[in-house]
N, C-alpha and C positions, 0 to 999 in steps of 0.2 A: 517769810517765804515757806510754803509747804514743803516738807521733806519728801524725797522720792520713795515710792513703794518698791523696795528692793531687798527686803528681808523675808524669809519664809514665815508663814503663819506658825504660831506656837500651839502645840497640842497639850491639852490638860491631861496629864498622865494619871493622876489619882482617880480612883473610883469614887463616885458620890456616896454619901451616907444614904442608906435605904431605911425608911421608917414605915411602919404599918399604921394605917389609919384606924381609929376606933370604929368599931362596927356600928353603923347607923341603925336606929330603930325604925320600925314601920311608921308610916304617917302619910300625909297628903290629904287633900280635900277632894270633894266631888266636883263634877262639872256644873257650872252655872247654867240653870235651865229656866225656862219660862214658867211662870205660875200657872197651874192647871186646875180645871174642874175635874176632880178625880173620877167621878162616875162617867162623865161624858168622854173624857180623854181615854180612859181605859177601855170603854166600850168601842170607841172608834178604832183604836189600834187592833183590838181583838177581831173586830169585824173585817178590817182590811186584811189582816193576816189570813183569816179563814177564807176570804174570797180569793186570795192568791195561792192557796194550797193546790197542788197538782191533783188531777183525777186519779182514782185508784188504779186505773189501767195503765197509767204512765209508768213505764218500767225503769226509768232512770234511778240511779243510786243516790244522787244528791241534786240539790236545786239551789239556784242563786236568788237571793232576795236583796232588794235595795231599801235601805233605811235613810230617811231624810230628816234633817234637823229643822228647827224653826229658824227663819232668817235672823241672823245676828246672834245665834246661840250655837254651842258646839254639841256634837254627839259624844256620848260616853263610849269611846271606841273600845276601851279595855274590856268592857262588859259585853260587847257584841261578839266576842270571840271566846271559845272554850276549847283549848287544845285537848283536854281530857275527853270531851264529847265529840271531837273531830269537827267542830264548828270553826270555820276559818274566815278571817277577814281578808278579802281578796284585794280590794283597792279602796282608796278614799279620794274623793274629788271635791272641788269647790265650784259652785255655780252662783256667782255673785257673792252674797254673804250667807249662802246656805251650804251646809256640808252634806255630802251624799256618800254613803258607804255601801259597798256590795259585799255580801256575806254568803259563803257556801255552807249549806246545812244538809247533812245526810238525811235520807228519808226517815230513818228510825229516830231522828232527833228533832223532827218538826214539832213535836209536842213541847219541846223545851221552851220555845218562845210563847206558845199558847199558855203554858204554865206561868211564865213570867207576867203576862198580861192579866191572867186570872188572879194571881196572888196580889198584884197591885190593886185590883178592885176589891178584894175580900179580906186581905190580911194586913196587920200592922206590925211594926218592928220598933224596938227601943223604947226608951223612957218617954220620948216625945210622941209616941203613937203615930209615927209617919207611915205612909203606905209602904208595903213591901216593894222592893225594887224601884223605889221612887226616883233615884238619881238617873238610872238608865231609862225608864219608861218616859219620864218627863223631858228627857233630852230628845226624844223621838217625836217628830211631827206627823210623819206618814210612813207606811211600809207597803211595799208592792213587790211583785215578781220582777226580777231584773231583765232588762232587754239588752240588745247589742250596745245601745248608747250607755248603759250602766257600766260597761266594761271599757268605754273609751276614755282614756286619761290624758290625751292631748287636748289642746284648746277646742272647745265645742265648735267654733267656726270652721275647724279643719275636718270635721266629720264628713265622710263622703256623701255627696248628694246624688240623686238619680239612681238608675239601676245598673250602671256600668260596673265591671269588675275593677278592683282596686287592690293595690299591694298593701297588705296589713302587716304590722309588726305584732306578732302574737306572743304574749308572755304566758308561760305555762307554769303550773304548780309542779314543783319537783325538779329533776335534773335530767341526766342522759336518758334514763328509762322513760321518763315522761315525753321527751322529745321523740324518741323512737316510736312510742305508741301513738303520738299525735300524727306523725307522718303517715303511719299506716291508716289511721282514721281519715285523714284528709284525702289521701289518694283513693281510698274506697269511695269517697264522695265525688271523685273526679276533679279534685282541685290540685293546683300546682303549688308545691311547697319547696322552700329552699333546703339544701342538703346539710349545711353546717349549722348546728345549733350553737348559740352563745349561752354558756353555762355559768350560773352563779350558785351561791350556797343553796338556795331553795327555789330558784327560778331558772327556766330555760326559755330562750327566745328564738323564734323562727319567723321567716317571712312567708306569707300566704297570699295567693291571688284569688280573690273571691268577691262576690257581690255582697251587699248587706243582707239580702235574703238568704244567701248560702251560708253566711256566718250565723245567721239566726237559726237555721236548721241544724248546723253543727253544734250550737250551744245546747240544743234540746237533748243531745245524746252524749255530749262530751263534757266531763267535769274537770278537765285539765286547764281550760282557759281561765286565766285570772285577770288579764288586762289586754286591751287592744290599743295600738297606737299606729301612727302613720309610718310606713317603712321609709327609712332615710335614703336620700339621694345625695350625690356629691356634686359640688359646683366649683371645684378648684379652678381658679382663674389662670389661664396659660397666656403668657406674654411671649411673643416671638416677633420682636421688632427688627430694625435694620442692623446690619453688622457694624461693629465699631472699629475693629482693626483687622488685619490680614494675617496670613500664615507666618510672616516674618516676625511678628510680635510673639507668636506662640513659640517659635524656635528660640527667640531670645530668652524668654522666660524659662524654657526647659533647660537651658544651659545653666540657670541659676538655682533650679529646684533640686532639693535633696529628698528622695523618696522616703516615706515614713517607715519606721521599724515594723517588722512583721508581727511583733507581739505587742504593738502599741494599741491604744484605744481606737474605737471606730465610731463613725456616725452612720447609722443605718437609715437610709432614705426609704420611707414607705410612700410610694407615689406611682407614677406612670411608667416606671422603669428608668434606667440610666444607660446611655450609650457609652460604654467604656472604650469605644473606638476613638473617642476624642482624646488626643494625646495628653492633654492636661489632666485627664481623669484616669486614664488607664494605668498610670504608674502607682496609683493609690487604690485601685479597685481591681483585685484579682478576679480572673474569670470565675472561680468557684464561689465568689461572693455576689454574683449577679443572679438573682433568684426570682421566682414568680409564685404566686399563690396557686395558680392553675396552669399546668403545662400547656394547655391549649392556647393560652394567651401569648406564649413566648416571653422572653425577657427584655426585648428591645423597648425603647422609649417611643411610643407611637404618637406622642403629641408634643413633647419637648419640656414639659414642666419638671419632670423628674431630673433631667439633665441640668436644667437651670438651677434646681435646688442643690444638686451635687457640687456644681462649681462654687456656689456660695458657701456651702458647708465645708469645703476643703480650703479655699483661698480667701474667703470673704469677698468684698467688692473687688473685682479683678482690675479695675482701672488703676488705682494706686499701685497695685502689685506690678503691673506691666511697665509702668514708667519709672519704677523705683531704682532699677539696676542693682539692687542689693541681693544678697544670698537669701533664699527662701527655704528654710528647713521645715518640712512637713512633719508634724508630730502625731498625726492620727490618720487613719485610713478610712475608706468608704466601704459600705455595703449597700446593696439595692434589692428591695423586694417589690415586685410589680403588684399593685393592688387591683388594677382594673383591666378589662379586656380592651383590645384596640377597636377603632371605629369599624362598624359593620358586623362585629361579632354579636351574636344573639346569645343570651344566657338568662337563666332565672336569677333575678337580683337577690344576692345573699344579704343576710344581716351584716351591716358594716362592722359591727363589733366583733362578730365571728371571723370575718375576713382579716381584720386587724390582728386578732389573736393568732390566726393561722400564719400571717406574715411574720409576726415576731417569733413564732415557734420554728419556722423554717430557717430563719437566721440563726437561732439558738442551736439548732441541730447541726447546721453546717459548720459553725465555729463556736463550740460550746464554752471555750475558756476565754472568749474575748470580752473585754469591757466595752460596752457600747452605749451610745445615746441614740434613742429612736427619734426620728424627725418626721413629722407628718403634718403637711399643710393642706390637707383636703378636708372640707367641712360640708355641713348641710347648707341649704340655700338661705336659711334665715335663723333667727334665734328665738323661735316661738316657745322654746322650753323655759325661757326666763330663769335659767339656773337650775331647774329641776333635773335630776339625773335622768339620762336616757339609757337605752341599751348600749349605745356606742360609747358614751362617756363612762358608763359603768364598766365596760370592757377595758377601757384605758386604765381606769382605777384598779381593776383586777390584775391587769398586766403589771402595773407599777408595784403593787403590793406583793405579787407573786401568789395569788390565790390558788392557782392550780399546781404550782411546783415549788413554791417557797423562794423563787429567784426574784429579787428586787430589780426593778428596771427604771431607768430615767427616760421620761417621755416628754419631748418638746412638741407642743401642739399649737397650731395656728388659732388665733381668735376669730378667724374668718374675715371676709371682706364685704364692705357695703357696696351695693350696686352703684356704678358710676352715675346713674341718673339722679342719685340723691346727693351728689357732691355740692350742688348749688345751695343746699341747706346748711353747709358747713359753717360753724361747728355744731349748730343746734341739732342737726340731723344725727350726729354721732351720739348724742346723749340719749336718744331713744332707739337707735339701732343696736341690737343686742349681740353679744358674743355668741358665735355659732356653735352648734353641736359638732364635735364633742369637747369644745373648749371649756365647758363647765366642770370637767373632771377635777376632782379634789386633788389628786396626787400628781397631776401633770403640771409642767411649767407651761402655762398658756401665754402665748406671746402676741402682744399687740405691736403696732408700728408707730413711729414718730417721724416727722419730716426732718430729714438730715441734710437737705440741700434746697436752695432757692434761686440758684443762678441759671436762668433760662437763656440758652445760647442759640437756638435754632432761628435762622433768619425768617423762615416761613411762619414763625409764631410771634412775630413782632407785634407788640400791643397786648399779647396775652400775659397773664400774671399767675405766679404760683398761688395756689389756694391757701395753703397753710404757711404760717410763719415758721422760720427756723426754730426747731426745738419743740414745736407744737404737735398736736395729735395729727397723724397722717389722715388725709381725707377719707380713706377707706377703712379706718380702724374702728371697730365697734366697741361698746363699753358694757358695763353691768350695772349702770346707775339705777335702773328701775327693778333690779332683782330684789327680792326680800333679803333682809340682812342675815338670815340664817345661812344663805348660800355663800360659797367662797368668794373672796375678792379676786376678780378677773378683769383684765389680764394680770398675770403676776408681775411681768416686766414688759418693757417696750424696747424694741431694737430698730435700727434704721430701716425705713421702708420707702424711701424716696418721697416724691411729692406729685401732685397733679396740678393742672393749669386750667384757667377759665378765660374765655375770650373777652375782648374789650366790652362787648355788650352785656356781659354777665349772664349769657343764656346757654352756653355750651361748655362742657368740661371734657378734658382729655388727659392723656399721659404724654410725656415728652421724654425723649432719650436722655437729654441732659439732666433730667430730674429723676433718673432711674439708676439702678445699680447694674454694673456690667458683669456678665457671667457667661457660661459655656452654652453653645448652641447644639441642639441634638442631632443636627445633620452637618457635621464638619466638612463634608465634601462641598456643601453649598457655601457655608461661611463658618467662621470660628466662634463668633460671639453673639450673644443675645442680651436683651435687657430684662430685668426683673424688678419687682418692687412689692409694695403693700405688705401684708402680714405673712405672705409666703416667704419673701426674702428675709423678713425679720426672724421667722422661725428657723430658717437655715443658719442664720448668723448666731442665734442663741444656741443651737445644737453644736456649732463649731466652738463657741466659747466653752461650753460644757465639756467637750472632748479635750480641749486644751487644759482645762482644770484637772481632768483625769490623768492627762500626761504629766502634769506637774506634781500631782499627789496621787500616785497609783492606788493607794490603799483607801481612798475616800469611797464611802458608800454613795449610792445615788441620792439618798436623802441629804447628804452633806454637800454634794455639788449643787443641788437645788437650793440649799440654804445659802451658799456663797453667792450664787447668782442674785438672789433677792437681797442679801445683806450688803452687797457692794453697789446696789442701785441707788441712784439719786434722781430727783426731778430736775429738769432744766429750768432756767429762769422763765422761759415762755410758759411752761406748765404751771409754775407757781403764780403766774399772773391771774389764775382763776381764783386765788385766795383773796378774800376781802382784806385789804391792807389798812393798818393803822400804825401811826408813828408810836414807837415805844421808847424805852429808856435808851439813852446814848445813840439815838437816831436809828436804832434797829427797827425793822419792820416785823410786826408780830400779828398773829391772829388769835382770837379768843375762842372761836367756835370749832370744836372737834368735828362737828358735822361737815364742815368745809373740807377738812382733811379726808373724811370718808369719801367725799365727792372726787377728790383727786385720786384716791386709791382706786375707785371704781372706773376711772377714766384711763389712768396711766399705770395702774399697778404701783409697784414701789419705785418705778422710774427706769432709768437707763443704767445697766450694769457697767461698772468701770473695770476693764480687764486687769489693770495693774492692781487695783484694790482687791479684786476677787482672788488674785494669785498670790499677792504679797502683802506684807505689813510695812509700815514706815516707823521711824523712831517715835514720832508723835501720833501715830495711829496704829496702835497695837491690836491684833486680832488673835483671839484664843479660840480653839476648836476642840470639840469632844464628840465621841460617838459612843452611845450607851444602849443597853437593853433594860427594859422595865417590864414588870408584870402589873398591868393596871388593876386587875380584879382577881378575886379569889373566893373560895368557899367561905361562907359565914361559919364562925367557930362553933356555933350551937344550933343554928337553924338549917337543917338538912336541905341541900339542894339550892339554897339561896346564894346568889352571887353578890358580893359587896366590893366596894373600893378597897384596894390593897396597898400598893406601894407609892411612896413619895420619895423622890430623889432630892437630896440637899447637897448642892455644890458649894464647897468652900473655894471661892475664886481667888486665884493668886494675884491679888491686887498689888501694885507698887505703892503700898500704903504710905511709906515715908515720903516718897516723891509727891504723892497727892496732898498730904498734909502740909508739905512745904509750899505748895501752890496756894493754899488757903482759900480765899474767896474767888479765885479764878474760875470762870465758867468752863466746864468740860462736858463732853457728850459721851454717853454710854449707849451702845446699841446692842440689842439682844434679838437673835433670830432662832426660833425653834422649828424644826422641820421633821415630819414623820409621815408615814403613809398609812392610810386607813384601809381596812377591808370593806368593800362596798356590800350593801344588802339592798339591791334595787327592787323596784316594784312599788307603785304609789299606794302605800297603805297608811298614809297620813304623815309619814316622816316625823318631823319634830312635834306635830300635834300629839303624837302618841309615842311615848317613850319606848314601847316595845317594838316599834317599827321604824326606828331611826335608820338612816342610810349609813352613817359612819359606825364602824365597829367600836371605836373609842375616840376620846379626845384627850389631848394633853394641853396643859397651860403652864405658863411660867409666872412667877412673882419674885420680886427682889425685896430683901429685907430693907426696911426703912432705916434712916440714920438714927432714929430715936427709940426703936423697939429692941428689946433683948431677943436673943436667939430663941428662947423658949416662947416668948410672945409671938414671934414670927411663925413658929411651928403650929401653935394653936390657931392662928389666923388662917394658915393654909389648910389645916384639917377641916375647919368650918367651910372654907370655900369649896373644897372638894366634895363635901357632903351636900352642898346647896343644890337643890333640884333645878333651879333656874340658871345655874352655871355662871352667875354674875357676881356672886358675893365675894368681895375682896377685902372686907372689913375696913380697917383704916389704912389702906395702902396710900402711897403718894401718887395716885393716878393722875392728879392734876399736873404733875411734872413730866408725864409721858406725853409724847406727841399725839398718839392715837388714844391710848387708854384701853383697858381690858375689854370694854364692850365692842369697840371697833376692830381691834386686832384679833379677836377670837374666832372670826369666821374661817371656815376651811380647815386645812391641816398644815399650814405654814403660818407662823405668827412672828411678826417682826415689828419692833417698836424702838423708840429712842427716848432716853431720859436726859434731860438737861438740868444741871444744877452746879453747885460749887464743888471744887475738888475735895475740900475737907469733908463734905457730906458723903461724897462717893467713897472716900476712904473708910467710912464707918458702915458701908452697906455690905460688903464682902460675901454675902450668902444669897444664893439663888435657888429657888425650889422649882422642881418640875413635878406636877401632880396630874392625875387623871380626872376626867369628867365622864359623864354618862355616855354610853354607846350600846349598840345591840349585843355586843359580847356580854355585857352585864345584864341587859334587860330581857334577853331571850336565852335562858339557860339550856333549853332543849336542843339548841343548835351546837352545843358542846364546845364553845369557844371561851368559856368563862375564866379559864386559868391560862390563857394564851399569853406568852411573852412577846414583846414587840420592841422595835428599835426607834431611836430618835437621834438626830444630830443637833448639836447646840453650838452656836457661834456667838461670841461676845467680843465686842471691841470697845476700846476707849480712845477718844481723840482729845487732844489738847491743841486746838487749831490756832490759838492766839499767843502761844508761848513756845519758846525754843527749849523744849524739855524732852529728854530721852526717857520714855516710859517702857521701852522695849527691853533694854538690857537688864534692868532689875528683875523683871518677870522671868526672862530667860535664865538668869542665874538661879532664881528661886526654884525653877523647874528642873535645874540641872542640865540645861541645854547649852552647849558651847556657843559662844558669841564670836562670829567672824567679823573682823574689822576690815 
């Protein structure tokens, strides 16, 4: 019988050893390019560039050019840019198997590219007498002056058609000064522009209302615009169904509720507002914590969604709480910031990332010392970004990292909901319906939903059936299956989201009260309760669990709470049915293909968090935690200005060695979760195609010493892995014994995996390394982040599920922690 989770997690008190990596030498190969006829190709590109040159009377200071690759070949992006000459790569796009890059060239540097083409035609380099600039020139198929479409980095099919005005998301080169200058320029052109810029390290984002022609005219005289995208809209789904109980039930519950401590953690609801007049909410939501982004909107909940979220974030599903008749001590409070105007209000649509930042800032200013979890279940209508960072998701990443103020934040974000019309395709429709913006944020806990109920009780729905099996994917929950593997695994976790039903003919789908979660209604004068479900409900429940973890361990970082949520998650049996099963030794069911585990991760994340396991350890399921700082990069010791990989942390884990050796060949499970926040550098300039324009500031990875290698051999292996440009080198690690392996678990900024093997092998492993991989802090030294220190949380657990063994007490004694019996 499994032992109860009733002991506090143990914290690794000792600091890890810090080792510096050997400085790597220069190297790397060129871009693979199509074989060219030198004379013909050089003459073509030179002629195309000359034809695209502006007339002498054009007074602009800089001009945009578009470079196109040969289909199936890559552009040499590094060589298209020259910071010294002021030549800047603005964006990189894909059109089928062709790469397109837009480059800004100052007027006085136009001869730079003409010189490159002329040298290619007339000069040779090296012992092989290759044409000068061969790698760059032969990677280019065509060159032309850039158009409005050259700056459009959303899917081509979404480019506005016709002559009607359209809300554009405009990405600007620079920061606040660029945004201020652009607003002046736009207003001089008679165009409407949003007020609040969304600011990143070297980009500012605003919304602009203009036609394609007006944008084209603006480009002729404005050198600030780097990218154009579609302005985001919100389609949060609001459920307001029939009441479940009456005022008497509320009175009964209020007699049993204990108000939360004033200095306790908080869940901050970023939504449509919250009605604190509901008596179940008012005791945990002070008047001073009911805020709004714009005072003209008021703070009231105009639609009901925010109040529904608040009820779930505070109590969880209200149904079981109402009928329990037990004491209900609340351990966290609520905050509310209204994100949207009420119906009928007219306003210029702001950049949602900027609005989200403003909302978070207002909560921070109002209660600066409060530990809070942000909860946001509003998303864009679809997932056309396919995991690519947007302004909104980048803003979420920036908030979590604390780009503006150094304050780290825990963000729970909805994965978004699939339209009800697509439920008939379940579950195949979920495989191609993608996580909605901003759910692709690297640093956020993106929450999907699973079906947690299937008992349909409404008489009027006789003959209807639940769509999803218990424990399966909620019919409305999207996935990230078709994202490229470079983008994070989303959702991170799944939480209860109810279920949906289909009629006997299999032609109509709907929701049912009995398959939904019960929560608070925003107009308590009319009724007390409402129903909720899908990923909105799931996100509120995730934020509630995060706040409860903060209450249990007040000193935990946001990175650590995020790690515990993922670390405690398990797939349900219904989720595991997606794995191809094969009978293995002793009747166990095993799968051989790690790609199938990737599929499960992209559908369900790491599964459903277990609150008991997230909060506590058991005798046979020990969890160790640590919070550390690391400096990923530093200055090269001899090469001035060059940034190189710097620190590796080596953790000597306090294994219960004697106990494990006594267990011999007994199978045990080790789970490791590494969580950290990256600083985003958004703007589609090629991302992983081009090291200098990566989105993530840095990456961290973990490796465990194998049972057969010495500590020195382990250090050498990690040093090689950290220096590998492809980020996949793990030498002779025991990756086959890990559930996912390094290739699958390395996506994003939280990495969790499980090792299964014998207890005696685990006893010999004892050392775990945390080491950095490449990021823009290293590859873009001019941005001044090369020597930045950053944080990470590490969670390690050992389970001995098939034996009655206490592995908790020996480790606690080793750490000097008193053991309470």
